[in-house]
A tleap script that builds the chain and sets N, CA, C and O, in Angstrom:
source leaprc.protein.ff14SB
mol = sequence {
  NMET HIE CYS ILE PHE ILE LEU VAL PHE HIE
  SER SER THR LYS ASN ILE VAL PRO ASN SER
  ALA ASP LEU MET GLU GLY TYR LYS ALA ALA
  GLU SER VAL THR ASP GLU GLN TRP LYS ILE
  HIE GLN ARG SER LEU PHE ALA GLN CYS GLU
  ALA VAL ALA ASP MET LYS PHE THR TYR VAL
  VAL SER CYS GLN GLN TYR GLY ASN ASP LYS
  ARG ALA ALA LEU SER SER ALA GLN ASP ILE
  LEU GLN LEU MET ARG CLYS
}
set mol.1.N position { 3.908 15.885 -26.709 }
set mol.1.CA position { 4.683 14.934 -25.924 }
set mol.1.C position { 5.438 14.014 -26.858 }
set mol.1.O position { 4.906 13.568 -27.875 }
set mol.2.N position { 6.677 13.736 -26.509 }
set mol.2.CA position { 7.490 12.822 -27.287 }
set mol.2.C position { 7.100 11.397 -26.938 }
set mol.2.O position { 6.852 11.083 -25.774 }
set mol.3.N position { 7.046 10.543 -27.933 }
set mol.3.CA position { 6.637 9.159 -27.698 }
set mol.3.C position { 7.837 8.235 -27.822 }
set mol.3.O position { 8.621 8.327 -28.766 }
set mol.4.N position { 7.958 7.364 -26.868 }
set mol.4.CA position { 8.970 6.326 -26.890 }
set mol.4.C position { 8.224 5.003 -26.817 }
set mol.4.O position { 7.450 4.770 -25.889 }
set mol.5.N position { 8.457 4.141 -27.793 }
set mol.5.CA position { 7.767 2.870 -27.815 }
set mol.5.C position { 8.661 1.799 -27.232 }
set mol.5.O position { 9.787 1.596 -27.685 }
set mol.6.N position { 8.151 1.118 -26.226 }
set mol.6.CA position { 8.906 0.080 -25.530 }
set mol.6.C position { 8.043 -1.172 -25.478 }
set mol.6.O position { 6.890 -1.118 -25.051 }
set mol.7.N position { 8.595 -2.289 -25.907 }
set mol.7.CA position { 7.891 -3.552 -25.787 }
set mol.7.C position { 8.287 -4.196 -24.472 }
set mol.7.O position { 9.472 -4.338 -24.171 }
set mol.8.N position { 7.289 -4.586 -23.693 }
set mol.8.CA position { 7.540 -5.188 -22.391 }
set mol.8.C position { 7.122 -6.647 -22.451 }
set mol.8.O position { 5.983 -6.964 -22.794 }
set mol.9.N position { 8.049 -7.530 -22.116 }
set mol.9.CA position { 7.760 -8.954 -22.078 }
set mol.9.C position { 7.917 -9.443 -20.649 }
set mol.9.O position { 8.972 -9.266 -20.040 }
set mol.10.N position { 6.895 -10.043 -20.126 }
set mol.10.CA position { 6.972 -10.628 -18.790 }
set mol.10.C position { 7.623 -11.997 -18.891 }
set mol.10.O position { 7.496 -12.672 -19.913 }
set mol.11.N position { 8.311 -12.405 -17.851 }
set mol.11.CA position { 8.954 -13.720 -17.856 }
set mol.11.C position { 7.926 -14.847 -17.921 }
set mol.11.O position { 8.244 -15.958 -18.345 }
set mol.12.N position { 6.698 -14.562 -17.502 }
set mol.12.CA position { 5.664 -15.596 -17.536 }
set mol.12.C position { 5.037 -15.733 -18.919 }
set mol.12.O position { 4.273 -16.670 -19.152 }
set mol.13.N position { 5.340 -14.828 -19.836 }
set mol.13.CA position { 4.755 -14.875 -21.173 }
set mol.13.C position { 5.451 -15.960 -21.974 }
set mol.13.O position { 6.666 -15.916 -22.170 }
set mol.14.N position { 4.679 -16.935 -22.435 }
set mol.14.CA position { 5.229 -18.062 -23.183 }
set mol.14.C position { 5.269 -17.763 -24.683 }
set mol.14.O position { 6.107 -18.312 -25.398 }
set mol.15.N position { 4.385 -16.911 -25.157 }
set mol.15.CA position { 4.303 -16.621 -26.584 }
set mol.15.C position { 5.408 -15.662 -27.003 }
set mol.15.O position { 5.884 -14.858 -26.202 }
set mol.16.N position { 5.804 -15.754 -28.246 }
set mol.16.CA position { 6.779 -14.824 -28.786 }
set mol.16.C position { 6.136 -13.453 -28.950 }
set mol.16.O position { 6.780 -12.437 -28.688 }
set mol.17.N position { 4.895 -13.408 -29.373 }
set mol.17.CA position { 4.179 -12.151 -29.559 }
set mol.17.C position { 3.535 -11.762 -28.229 }
set mol.17.O position { 2.785 -12.557 -27.662 }
set mol.18.N position { 3.808 -10.562 -27.719 }
set mol.18.CA position { 3.224 -10.158 -26.447 }
set mol.18.C position { 1.727 -9.912 -26.590 }
set mol.18.O position { 1.243 -9.544 -27.660 }
set mol.19.N position { 1.006 -10.121 -25.495 }
set mol.19.CA position { -0.426 -9.842 -25.560 }
set mol.19.C position { -0.671 -8.348 -25.399 }
set mol.19.O position { 0.250 -7.600 -25.069 }
set mol.20.N position { -1.892 -7.914 -25.628 }
set mol.20.CA position { -2.191 -6.482 -25.622 }
set mol.20.C position { -1.974 -5.863 -24.242 }
set mol.20.O position { -1.630 -4.684 -24.155 }
set mol.21.N position { -2.165 -6.622 -23.163 }
set mol.21.CA position { -1.944 -6.093 -21.813 }
set mol.21.C position { -0.467 -5.765 -21.615 }
set mol.21.O position { -0.136 -4.738 -21.023 }
set mol.22.N position { 0.420 -6.625 -22.103 }
set mol.22.CA position { 1.854 -6.366 -22.008 }
set mol.22.C position { 2.241 -5.116 -22.786 }
set mol.22.O position { 3.024 -4.293 -22.311 }
set mol.23.N position { 1.685 -4.983 -23.985 }
set mol.23.CA position { 1.980 -3.806 -24.801 }
set mol.23.C position { 1.488 -2.532 -24.129 }
set mol.23.O position { 2.192 -1.522 -24.121 }
set mol.24.N position { 0.282 -2.573 -23.564 }
set mol.24.CA position { -0.268 -1.381 -22.927 }
set mol.24.C position { 0.531 -1.009 -21.688 }
set mol.24.O position { 0.695 0.176 -21.400 }
set mol.25.N position { 1.032 -1.992 -20.947 }
set mol.25.CA position { 1.850 -1.707 -19.765 }
set mol.25.C position { 3.123 -0.969 -20.174 }
set mol.25.O position { 3.506 0.008 -19.531 }
set mol.26.N position { 3.777 -1.425 -21.231 }
set mol.26.CA position { 4.965 -0.749 -21.736 }
set mol.26.C position { 4.643 0.639 -22.261 }
set mol.26.O position { 5.420 1.573 -22.065 }
set mol.27.N position { 3.520 0.779 -22.916 }
set mol.27.CA position { 3.114 2.077 -23.459 }
set mol.27.C position { 2.838 3.062 -22.327 }
set mol.27.O position { 3.208 4.233 -22.421 }
set mol.28.N position { 2.194 2.598 -21.263 }
set mol.28.CA position { 1.910 3.474 -20.123 }
set mol.28.C position { 3.208 3.931 -19.463 }
set mol.28.O position { 3.304 5.081 -19.034 }
set mol.29.N position { 4.200 3.059 -19.373 }
set mol.29.CA position { 5.484 3.438 -18.783 }
set mol.29.C position { 6.161 4.506 -19.628 }
set mol.29.O position { 6.759 5.441 -19.096 }
set mol.30.N position { 6.067 4.365 -20.946 }
set mol.30.CA position { 6.665 5.355 -21.839 }
set mol.30.C position { 5.919 6.676 -21.758 }
set mol.30.O position { 6.531 7.740 -21.857 }
set mol.31.N position { 4.627 6.622 -21.583 }
set mol.31.CA position { 3.814 7.834 -21.498 }
set mol.31.C position { 4.062 8.603 -20.215 }
set mol.31.O position { 3.775 9.798 -20.151 }
set mol.32.N position { 4.594 7.938 -19.182 }
set mol.32.CA position { 4.764 8.584 -17.882 }
set mol.32.C position { 5.884 9.615 -17.873 }
set mol.32.O position { 6.006 10.386 -16.921 }
set mol.33.N position { 6.709 9.640 -18.927 }
set mol.33.CA position { 7.778 10.640 -19.020 }
set mol.33.C position { 7.144 11.954 -19.455 }
set mol.33.O position { 6.531 12.037 -20.519 }
set mol.34.N position { 7.295 12.974 -18.629 }
set mol.34.CA position { 6.698 14.268 -18.949 }
set mol.34.C position { 7.576 15.039 -19.935 }
set mol.34.O position { 8.747 14.711 -20.132 }
set mol.35.N position { 7.002 16.049 -20.539 }
set mol.35.CA position { 7.766 16.909 -21.448 }
set mol.35.C position { 8.954 17.533 -20.730 }
set mol.35.O position { 10.043 17.635 -21.295 }
set mol.36.N position { 8.745 17.948 -19.493 }
set mol.36.CA position { 9.820 18.597 -18.733 }
set mol.36.C position { 10.969 17.620 -18.477 }
set mol.36.O position { 12.136 17.988 -18.607 }
set mol.37.N position { 10.639 16.371 -18.110 }
set mol.37.CA position { 11.675 15.363 -17.881 }
set mol.37.C position { 12.440 15.087 -19.177 }
set mol.37.O position { 13.661 14.932 -19.163 }
set mol.38.N position { 11.716 15.027 -20.293 }
set mol.38.CA position { 12.335 14.784 -21.590 }
set mol.38.C position { 13.286 15.925 -21.951 }
set mol.38.O position { 14.390 15.681 -22.439 }
set mol.39.N position { 12.863 17.172 -21.712 }
set mol.39.CA position { 13.695 18.337 -22.020 }
set mol.39.C position { 14.954 18.355 -21.159 }
set mol.39.O position { 16.039 18.675 -21.646 }
set mol.40.N position { 14.811 18.011 -19.878 }
set mol.40.CA position { 15.969 17.967 -18.979 }
set mol.40.C position { 16.964 16.911 -19.461 }
set mol.40.O position { 18.172 17.146 -19.483 }
set mol.41.N position { 16.441 15.748 -19.846 }
set mol.41.CA position { 17.302 14.675 -20.352 }
set mol.41.C position { 18.015 15.120 -21.627 }
set mol.41.O position { 19.210 14.872 -21.787 }
set mol.42.N position { 17.296 15.770 -22.529 }
set mol.42.CA position { 17.889 16.216 -23.787 }
set mol.42.C position { 18.962 17.275 -23.543 }
set mol.42.O position { 20.012 17.255 -24.186 }
set mol.43.N position { 18.697 18.216 -22.599 }
set mol.43.CA position { 19.695 19.241 -22.283 }
set mol.43.C position { 20.948 18.597 -21.708 }
set mol.43.O position { 22.065 18.990 -22.043 }
set mol.44.N position { 20.760 17.606 -20.843 }
set mol.44.CA position { 21.888 16.914 -20.234 }
set mol.44.C position { 22.699 16.177 -21.304 }
set mol.44.O position { 23.929 16.234 -21.307 }
set mol.45.N position { 22.010 15.495 -22.198 }
set mol.45.CA position { 22.677 14.770 -23.273 }
set mol.45.C position { 23.424 15.742 -24.180 }
set mol.45.O position { 24.556 15.473 -24.582 }
set mol.46.N position { 22.795 16.872 -24.504 }
set mol.46.CA position { 23.438 17.877 -25.340 }
set mol.46.C position { 24.679 18.430 -24.650 }
set mol.46.O position { 25.714 18.611 -25.293 }
set mol.47.N position { 24.591 18.698 -23.362 }
set mol.47.CA position { 25.733 19.228 -22.614 }
set mol.47.C position { 26.888 18.233 -22.616 }
set mol.47.O position { 28.045 18.630 -22.754 }
set mol.48.N position { 26.587 16.940 -22.466 }
set mol.48.CA position { 27.632 15.918 -22.489 }
set mol.48.C position { 28.299 15.840 -23.863 }
set mol.48.O position { 29.522 15.742 -23.962 }
set mol.49.N position { 27.492 15.886 -24.909 }
set mol.49.CA position { 28.029 15.833 -26.275 }
set mol.49.C position { 28.881 17.062 -26.565 }
set mol.49.O position { 29.938 16.968 -27.188 }
set mol.50.N position { 28.411 18.204 -26.109 }
set mol.50.CA position { 29.161 19.440 -26.307 }
set mol.50.C position { 30.509 19.385 -25.576 }
set mol.50.O position { 31.523 19.836 -26.108 }
set mol.51.N position { 30.519 18.835 -24.366 }
set mol.51.CA position { 31.763 18.713 -23.595 }
set mol.51.C position { 32.756 17.794 -24.303 }
set mol.51.O position { 33.948 18.095 -24.357 }
set mol.52.N position { 32.273 16.678 -24.846 }
set mol.52.CA position { 33.154 15.759 -25.572 }
set mol.52.C position { 33.717 16.442 -26.819 }
set mol.52.O position { 34.904 16.317 -27.119 }
set mol.53.N position { 32.861 17.161 -27.541 }
set mol.53.CA position { 33.322 17.878 -28.738 }
set mol.53.C position { 34.375 18.923 -28.369 }
set mol.53.O position { 35.364 19.090 -29.083 }
set mol.54.N position { 34.165 19.620 -27.263 }
set mol.54.CA position { 35.139 20.618 -26.808 }
set mol.54.C position { 36.484 19.975 -26.482 }
set mol.54.O position { 37.536 20.505 -26.841 }
set mol.55.N position { 36.444 18.825 -25.796 }
set mol.55.CA position { 37.694 18.138 -25.449 }
set mol.55.C position { 38.437 17.684 -26.699 }
set mol.55.O position { 39.657 17.825 -26.790 }
set mol.56.N position { 37.694 17.135 -27.668 }
set mol.56.CA position { 38.333 16.679 -28.903 }
set mol.56.C position { 38.929 17.853 -29.673 }
set mol.56.O position { 40.036 17.755 -30.203 }
set mol.57.N position { 38.199 18.956 -29.735 }
set mol.57.CA position { 38.702 20.141 -30.423 }
set mol.57.C position { 39.980 20.634 -29.760 }
set mol.57.O position { 40.955 20.954 -30.441 }
set mol.58.N position { 39.976 20.695 -28.437 }
set mol.58.CA position { 41.156 21.153 -27.697 }
set mol.58.C position { 42.343 20.237 -27.962 }
set mol.58.O position { 43.466 20.714 -28.123 }
set mol.59.N position { 42.111 18.936 -28.009 }
set mol.59.CA position { 43.189 17.991 -28.269 }
set mol.59.C position { 43.769 18.186 -29.668 }
set mol.59.O position { 44.986 18.184 -29.848 }
set mol.60.N position { 42.886 18.355 -30.661 }
set mol.60.CA position { 43.346 18.548 -32.037 }
set mol.60.C position { 44.169 19.825 -32.150 }
set mol.60.O position { 45.231 19.830 -32.773 }
set mol.61.N position { 43.682 20.902 -31.549 }
set mol.61.CA position { 44.425 22.166 -31.589 }
set mol.61.C position { 45.765 22.019 -30.877 }
set mol.61.O position { 46.771 22.556 -31.341 }
set mol.62.N position { 45.793 21.306 -29.769 }
set mol.62.CA position { 47.056 21.076 -29.053 }
set mol.62.C position { 48.041 20.304 -29.915 }
set mol.62.O position { 49.232 20.615 -29.936 }
set mol.63.N position { 47.545 19.295 -30.630 }
set mol.63.CA position { 48.418 18.522 -31.519 }
set mol.63.C position { 48.974 19.402 -32.632 }
set mol.63.O position { 50.149 19.304 -32.986 }
set mol.64.N position { 48.123 20.257 -33.178 }
set mol.64.CA position { 48.588 21.163 -34.235 }
set mol.64.C position { 49.646 22.122 -33.702 }
set mol.64.O position { 50.665 22.361 -34.350 }
set mol.65.N position { 49.395 22.665 -32.523 }
set mol.65.CA position { 50.359 23.599 -31.932 }
set mol.65.C position { 51.660 22.885 -31.611 }
set mol.65.O position { 52.738 23.443 -31.816 }
set mol.66.N position { 51.574 21.663 -31.111 }
set mol.66.CA position { 52.769 20.868 -30.830 }
set mol.66.C position { 53.596 20.675 -32.101 }
set mol.66.O position { 54.815 20.846 -32.096 }
set mol.67.N position { 52.909 20.314 -33.194 }
set mol.67.CA position { 53.606 20.115 -34.465 }
set mol.67.C position { 54.293 21.379 -34.939 }
set mol.67.O position { 55.438 21.341 -35.390 }
set mol.68.N position { 53.594 22.502 -34.836 }
set mol.68.CA position { 54.189 23.784 -35.243 }
set mol.68.C position { 55.406 24.128 -34.389 }
set mol.68.O position { 56.445 24.537 -34.908 }
set mol.69.N position { 55.266 23.955 -33.062 }
set mol.69.CA position { 56.370 24.283 -32.152 }
set mol.69.C position { 57.550 23.336 -32.341 }
set mol.69.O position { 58.704 23.750 -32.232 }
set mol.70.N position { 57.266 22.073 -32.623 }
set mol.70.CA position { 58.333 21.093 -32.817 }
set mol.70.C position { 59.124 21.410 -34.086 }
set mol.70.O position { 60.353 21.346 -34.091 }
set mol.71.N position { 58.413 21.751 -35.160 }
set mol.71.CA position { 59.091 22.122 -36.408 }
set mol.71.C position { 59.959 23.368 -36.227 }
set mol.71.O position { 61.033 23.493 -36.815 }
set mol.72.N position { 59.452 24.291 -35.388 }
set mol.72.CA position { 60.204 25.537 -35.154 }
set mol.72.C position { 61.277 25.360 -34.079 }
set mol.72.O position { 61.977 26.313 -33.736 }
set mol.73.N position { 61.405 24.153 -33.553 }
set mol.73.CA position { 62.390 23.829 -32.506 }
set mol.73.C position { 62.221 24.713 -31.273 }
set mol.73.O position { 63.201 25.177 -30.689 }
set mol.74.N position { 60.975 24.937 -30.889 }
set mol.74.CA position { 60.684 25.730 -29.685 }
set mol.74.C position { 60.609 24.805 -28.474 }
set mol.74.O position { 60.165 23.661 -28.582 }
set mol.75.N position { 61.041 25.302 -27.335 }
set mol.75.CA position { 61.027 24.482 -26.117 }
set mol.75.C position { 59.601 24.208 -25.629 }
set mol.75.O position { 59.381 23.267 -24.867 }
set mol.76.N position { 58.639 25.017 -26.057 }
set mol.76.CA position { 57.248 24.804 -25.614 }
set mol.76.C position { 56.659 23.505 -26.171 }
set mol.76.O position { 55.643 23.019 -25.672 }
set mol.77.N position { 57.297 22.941 -27.207 }
set mol.77.CA position { 56.811 21.674 -27.763 }
set mol.77.C position { 56.869 20.564 -26.722 }
set mol.77.O position { 55.951 19.750 -26.624 }
set mol.78.N position { 57.946 20.531 -25.946 }
set mol.78.CA position { 58.070 19.510 -24.901 }
set mol.78.C position { 57.006 19.692 -23.816 }
set mol.78.O position { 56.476 18.711 -23.294 }
set mol.79.N position { 56.700 20.927 -23.483 }
set mol.79.CA position { 55.664 21.194 -22.474 }
set mol.79.C position { 54.298 20.698 -22.957 }
set mol.79.O position { 53.548 20.072 -22.208 }
set mol.80.N position { 53.997 20.990 -24.214 }
set mol.80.CA position { 52.712 20.553 -24.793 }
set mol.80.C position { 52.649 19.026 -24.815 }
set mol.80.O position { 51.624 18.433 -24.478 }
set mol.81.N position { 53.743 18.404 -25.211 }
set mol.81.CA position { 53.788 16.943 -25.259 }
set mol.81.C position { 53.539 16.343 -23.877 }
set mol.81.O position { 52.772 15.388 -23.751 }
set mol.82.N position { 54.162 16.877 -22.861 }
set mol.82.CA position { 53.954 16.385 -21.488 }
set mol.82.C position { 52.504 16.543 -21.051 }
set mol.82.O position { 51.952 15.649 -20.409 }
set mol.83.N position { 51.887 17.656 -21.386 }
set mol.83.CA position { 50.493 17.870 -21.005 }
set mol.83.C position { 49.552 16.921 -21.744 }
set mol.83.O position { 48.567 16.453 -21.173 }
set mol.84.N position { 49.850 16.639 -23.005 }
set mol.84.CA position { 48.975 15.730 -23.774 }
set mol.84.C position { 49.095 14.296 -23.287 }
set mol.84.O position { 48.157 13.513 -23.439 }
set mol.85.N position { 50.213 13.945 -22.715 }
set mol.85.CA position { 50.418 12.577 -22.223 }
set mol.85.C position { 49.748 12.323 -20.884 }
set mol.85.O position { 49.558 11.166 -20.510 }
set mol.86.N position { 49.390 13.353 -20.159 }
set mol.86.CA position { 48.771 13.185 -18.834 }
set mol.86.C position { 47.358 12.757 -18.946 }
set mol.86.O position { 46.687 12.570 -17.931 }
savepdb mol mol.pdb
quit
């Protein structure tokens, strides 16, 4: 099981250092995340990161193609430019 450490401070706690009951309450909340929930969260996070990387890659390739088409004075350069601006 993956461990996440969370410090829990109650508003009624006057001390800067939390007491052991506060620490155990936070630890129990962190322990309640199952391996399956953690894996689902990680897959979701990975999918989001992969999607962002794909979008950035597509944008970079589009910019490169635009530059090539513009230098070659091709009419497709204007089409690419319009699509990148949307």
